[in-house]
C-alpha positions in Angstrom: -0.8 7.1 60.4 -2.2 9.8 62.8 0.0 11.8 65.1 -0.1 11.3 68.8 -0.4 14.1 71.4 2.6 14.5 73.7 1.2 15.0 77.2 4.2 15.0 79.6 5.9 18.4 79.9 9.4 17.1 79.8 8.6 15.1 76.7 7.2 18.2 75.1 10.4 20.1 75.8 12.5 17.3 74.4 10.4 17.1 71.2 10.7 20.9 70.7 14.5 20.9 70.8 14.8 18.2 68.1 17.2 19.5 65.5 18.1 22.5 67.6 21.4 24.3 66.6 22.8 27.5 68.1 26.3 27.4 66.8 28.9 30.2 66.4 32.3 29.8 64.8 35.4 31.8 65.8 37.2 33.6 62.9 33.8 33.5 61.1 34.6 36.4 58.7 38.4 35.9 58.1 40.7 33.3 56.7 42.1 31.9 60.0 41.4 28.3 61.1 38.0 28.3 63.0 36.8 26.7 66.1 33.3 26.1 67.6 32.9 29.2 69.8 32.2 28.9 73.6 28.5 29.1 74.4 27.5 27.1 71.3 24.8 24.5 71.8 23.4 21.7 69.6 21.1 18.8 69.7 22.5 15.5 68.4 20.5 12.3 68.3 18.1 13.3 71.0 20.7 14.8 73.4 21.6 18.4 73.9 25.3 19.4 74.1 27.0 22.7 75.0 30.6 24.0 74.7 31.9 25.8 77.7 35.1 26.8 75.8 36.2 27.1 72.2 36.2 23.6 70.6 39.1 22.9 68.2 38.0 21.4 64.8 40.4 18.5 64.4 41.6 17.1 61.0 41.6 20.4 59.1 45.3 20.4 58.5 45.2 17.0 56.8 42.6 17.9 54.3 43.8 18.9 50.8 43.7 22.5 49.6 41.0 23.6 47.3 38.5 21.5 49.2 35.0 22.0 50.6 35.0 20.9 54.2 32.1 20.0 56.5 32.2 20.4 60.2 31.2 17.1 61.8 30.2 16.6 65.5 30.8 13.2 66.9 29.3 12.0 70.2 31.1 9.6 72.6 29.1 9.1 75.8 28.5 12.5 77.3 31.1 14.3 75.2 31.1 15.7 71.7 34.1 16.6 69.5 34.4 18.5 66.2 36.3 17.4 63.1 36.6 18.3 59.5 35.4 16.0 56.7 34.9 16.2 52.9 32.0 13.8 53.1 28.7 15.6 52.4 25.9 14.8 54.9 22.3 13.9 54.2 19.1 15.2 55.8 17.6 13.0 58.5 13.8 13.4 58.9 13.8 11.5 62.2 16.6 13.7 63.7 15.7 16.9 61.8 19.2 17.8 60.9 22.1 17.1 58.6 23.9 13.8 59.5 26.6 11.5 58.4 25.6 8.3 60.2 25.0 9.2 63.8 27.2 12.3 63.6 25.7 15.8 63.0 27.1 18.3 60.5 26.4 21.9 61.4 28.2 23.9 58.7 31.4 24.1 56.7 34.1 26.1 55.1 36.5 26.2 52.1 40.2 25.5 52.3 41.6 27.5 49.4 44.7 26.9 47.2 46.9 28.8 49.7 45.7 26.8 52.7 43.5 29.5 54.1 40.1 28.7 55.7 37.6 30.9 53.9 33.8 31.0 53.1 32.8 29.7 56.5 29.1 29.0 56.9 26.5 27.3 59.1 23.3 25.6 58.1 20.0 27.3 58.6 19.0 24.4 60.9 15.3 24.5 59.9 16.1 24.2 56.2 16.0 20.6 55.0 16.9 21.5 51.5 20.4 22.4 52.4 20.2 25.4 50.1 20.3 28.1 52.8 23.8 28.7 54.3 24.7 31.7 56.4 28.2 33.1 55.9 30.5 35.1 58.1 30.4 38.1 55.8 26.7 38.6 56.4 25.5 37.0 53.2 23.1 34.1 52.7 23.6 31.6 50.0 20.6 30.2 48.2 20.0 27.5 45.6 22.5 27.7 42.7 25.1 29.5 44.9 23.6 33.0 44.6 24.5 35.0 47.7 22.5 37.9 49.1 23.4 40.5 51.8 21.2 39.9 54.8 22.0 43.4 56.3 18.8 45.4 56.0 20.9 48.6 55.9 22.2 47.7 52.4 20.5 49.6 49.6 18.1 47.6 47.4 19.0 47.4 43.7 16.9 49.2 41.1 15.8 48.2 37.6 15.7 50.2 34.4 14.3 49.3 30.9 15.7 51.0 27.8 14.8 50.7 24.1 17.5 49.5 21.8 16.1 51.7 19.1 16.7 51.6 15.4 19.2 48.9 14.3 19.4 47.4 10.8 21.4 44.3 11.7 21.8 43.2 8.1 24.1 46.2 7.4 25.4 47.2 10.8 27.1 44.8 13.2 26.9 46.7 16.4 25.1 49.5 18.3 25.8 51.4 21.5 23.0 52.4 23.9 23.6 55.0 26.6 22.3 54.0 30.0 22.7 57.3 31.9 24.5 55.3 34.6 28.1 54.9 35.5 29.8 51.6 34.9 30.3 50.9 38.6 26.5 51.2 39.3 25.5 48.6 36.7 25.2 45.1 38.2 23.7 43.2 35.2 22.2 43.7 31.8 20.0 41.6 29.6 19.0 42.6 26.0 16.2 41.1 24.0 16.5 41.3 20.2 13.2 41.3 18.2 12.9 40.1 14.6 11.2 42.3 11.9 8.0 40.2 12.1 7.9 40.8 15.9 7.3 37.1 16.5 10.5 36.1 18.3 12.7 37.6 21.1 16.3 36.5 21.5 18.0 37.2 24.9 21.6 38.4 25.2 23.3 38.2 28.6 27.0 38.4 28.3 30.2 38.8 26.1 31.2 35.9 24.0 32.3 36.7 20.5 31.6 33.1 19.4 27.9 33.6 19.9 25.4 34.9 17.3 24.7 37.8 19.7 26.7 39.3 22.5 27.0 42.4 24.6 29.4 44.4 26.8 29.2 47.1 29.4 31.8 49.7 28.7 33.6 52.0 31.1 31.4 55.0 30.1 28.2 53.1 31.1 27.1 52.3 27.6 25.7 48.9 26.6 27.3 47.7 23.3 25.4 45.1 21.3 27.0 42.9 18.6 25.9 40.4 16.0 28.1 37.9 14.4 29.0 38.5 10.8 27.4 36.0 8.4 25.3 34.6 11.2 21.6 34.3 12.0 21.0 38.0 12.4 23.1 39.2 9.5 20.1 39.0 7.0 16.9 40.6 5.7 14.8 39.3 8.6 16.5 42.0 10.8 16.9 44.9 8.5 13.6 46.9 9.0 14.3 50.6 9.5 13.1 52.6 11.4 12.4 49.8 13.9 12.9 49.4 17.7 15.1 46.3 17.7 14.3 45.4 21.2 14.9 46.2 24.9 17.6 46.3 27.5 16.9 45.4 31.1 19.3 46.7 33.7 19.8 46.1 37.4 21.8 48.7 39.1 22.7 50.3 42.4 21.1 53.6 43.4 
């Protein structure tokens, strides 16, 4: 079905504000119970609402600790109130926002084991995936929970690639590779082990001594690589010498 042109100016303005959300939370960056801050505005079901003063979010005290909480806005006539709920909302294409029934959800928080209100966030209101959440500490959460600092003054991370060098895995169970970096600067490390035939690469990402391969980052900035005794890599398919056994990929702070 084709779209229709909106010709009346007032109708144009109404259509443009669909899904609009300009919400601020008090105590956004600490562990104190929040409220909707005075001056916040939000569109709900075709009507625009504003808060002249701080709006208490009711029901938070009755929600169990260690819970994710959503902030629900409920309309009654010309008034709107805020409450906490553990019910996750769904995206409404007709309303262009996150809703539980006719009630709009604008963000949330976490009530930790001590009863503190932490990890406060608001939806990026134009994101229908629900994967973008803006937190009070200046970070943005993306899909999978990864969080990134949105402050452009923060330094970008750098990357470094190192050869593992000679490692006869059949006779030696571990090697240490100097990175030239301090332990505090290293954010992550991934190693790729190569077999003697140079046909297969095996990634190593973390320490777990039950695995066939594992690594650690030591306090002196070295990357230590280990292979499990009697395992897949303790054999003649990994004994060539001299032979570069693979690569280490580092992400670090400048």
